[in-house]
Structure formats: structure tokens, C-alpha cells
C-alpha positions as CSV (number, residue, x, y, z in Angstrom):
1,M,-8.6,8.5,17.7
2,Y,-8.5,7.7,14.0
3,N,-11.2,9.0,10.7
4,P,-13.1,5.7,10.2
5,F,-13.7,7.5,6.7
6,A,-10.7,7.9,6.2
7,V,-10.1,3.9,7.0
8,A,-12.7,2.8,5.1
9,L,-11.2,4.6,1.6
10,L,-8.0,3.2,1.9
11,A,-9.8,0.0,2.2
12,L,-11.9,0.9,-1.2
13,E,-8.5,2.1,-2.7
14,A,-7.0,-1.0,-1.4
15,Q,-8.7,-3.6,-3.1
16,K,-7.9,-1.3,-6.0
17,V,-3.4,-2.4,-6.2
18,V,-4.8,-5.7,-5.0
19,E,-7.0,-6.2,-8.1
20,L,-3.7,-5.0,-10.6
21,R,-1.4,-6.7,-8.4
22,L,-3.4,-10.2,-8.9
23,M,-3.4,-9.1,-12.6
24,K,0.4,-9.0,-13.2
25,L,0.9,-12.0,-10.4
26,A,-1.2,-13.4,-13.0
27,W,0.4,-13.1,-15.6
28,G,4.4,-14.2,-14.7
29,G,7.1,-13.7,-16.8
30,S,9.8,-11.6,-15.4
31,E,7.5,-8.6,-14.8
32,G,5.4,-11.2,-12.5
33,C,8.6,-11.9,-10.7
34,A,9.6,-8.8,-10.3
35,E,5.6,-7.6,-8.6
36,A,5.7,-10.0,-5.8
37,Q,9.4,-8.6,-5.0
38,Q,8.6,-5.5,-5.6
39,M,5.1,-6.3,-3.2
40,V,7.4,-8.3,-0.3
41,S,9.9,-5.2,0.2
42,E,6.8,-2.5,0.2
43,K,5.0,-4.4,2.8
44,V,8.4,-4.6,4.8
45,G,9.1,-0.5,4.6
46,A,5.6,0.0,4.9
47,F,5.8,-1.8,8.6
48,I,8.4,0.1,9.6
49,E,7.6,3.0,8.2
50,A,4.8,2.9,11.0
51,S,5.8,1.8,13.5
52,G,8.4,4.3,13.4
53,T,5.7,6.8,12.8
54,L,4.0,5.8,16.1
55,L,6.8,5.4,18.3
56,T,7.3,9.1,18.0
57,G,4.5,10.4,18.5
58,G,2.5,10.2,15.7
59,S,-0.7,9.0,14.9
60,C,-2.9,6.8,12.9
61,D,-4.6,8.8,11.5
62,M,-0.8,10.2,9.9
63,V,-0.3,6.6,9.4
64,V,-3.4,5.3,7.1
65,A,-2.7,9.3,5.3
66,R,0.8,8.1,4.5
67,Y,-0.6,3.9,4.1
68,R,-3.2,6.7,1.4
69,E,-0.2,8.4,-0.5
70,H,1.6,4.8,-1.4
71,V,-1.9,2.7,-2.7
72,A,-2.3,6.0,-4.8
73,A,1.4,6.2,-5.6
74,N,0.7,2.4,-7.0
75,T,-2.6,2.6,-8.5
76,K,-0.5,5.5,-11.0
77,R,1.8,2.5,-11.4
78,L,0.1,-0.6,-11.9
79,T,-2.4,1.9,-14.2
80,S,0.1,3.4,-16.5
């Protein structure tokens, strides 16, 4: 079973990262291009990490908690 409250928080927190990334992409230039490349590589890495967690007996709560860590790190990086 999973914690729907944690999933809702992840959705809200991720929305902020989407907003920050869209602003960076809209500005374009080399920073926008680098952000687009990093975004794609992070998605692939997160999928592999989540799959590995679930395949080794981890729970959905563990995956959501780890995604929230990634989202928090992106928020910090994009707002600094």
C-alpha cells in the first residue's frame, strides 16, 4: 500500500520544478539546452532507480520518498 498524502505532496512539489524548468527553457541559450539534456537524463535515471527499488522488494512509499528527494534537490538547484 502507498501513502496518498505523500503522493499528493510529490505532485505539488514536482509542479514547482516544472514551472522553474519551463522558465529556464523559455530563456533558451546554452543554459536552457543544458537543462533540457539534464531533465531527460534525470528521467531515465529515476526510472532505472525506481525499477531497481521495486524489483529488489522495495515499496511504493520508498520510491515516492526518493522521488521527493530528487524533486527537492532540483528545486534547490533551480532557485539558487
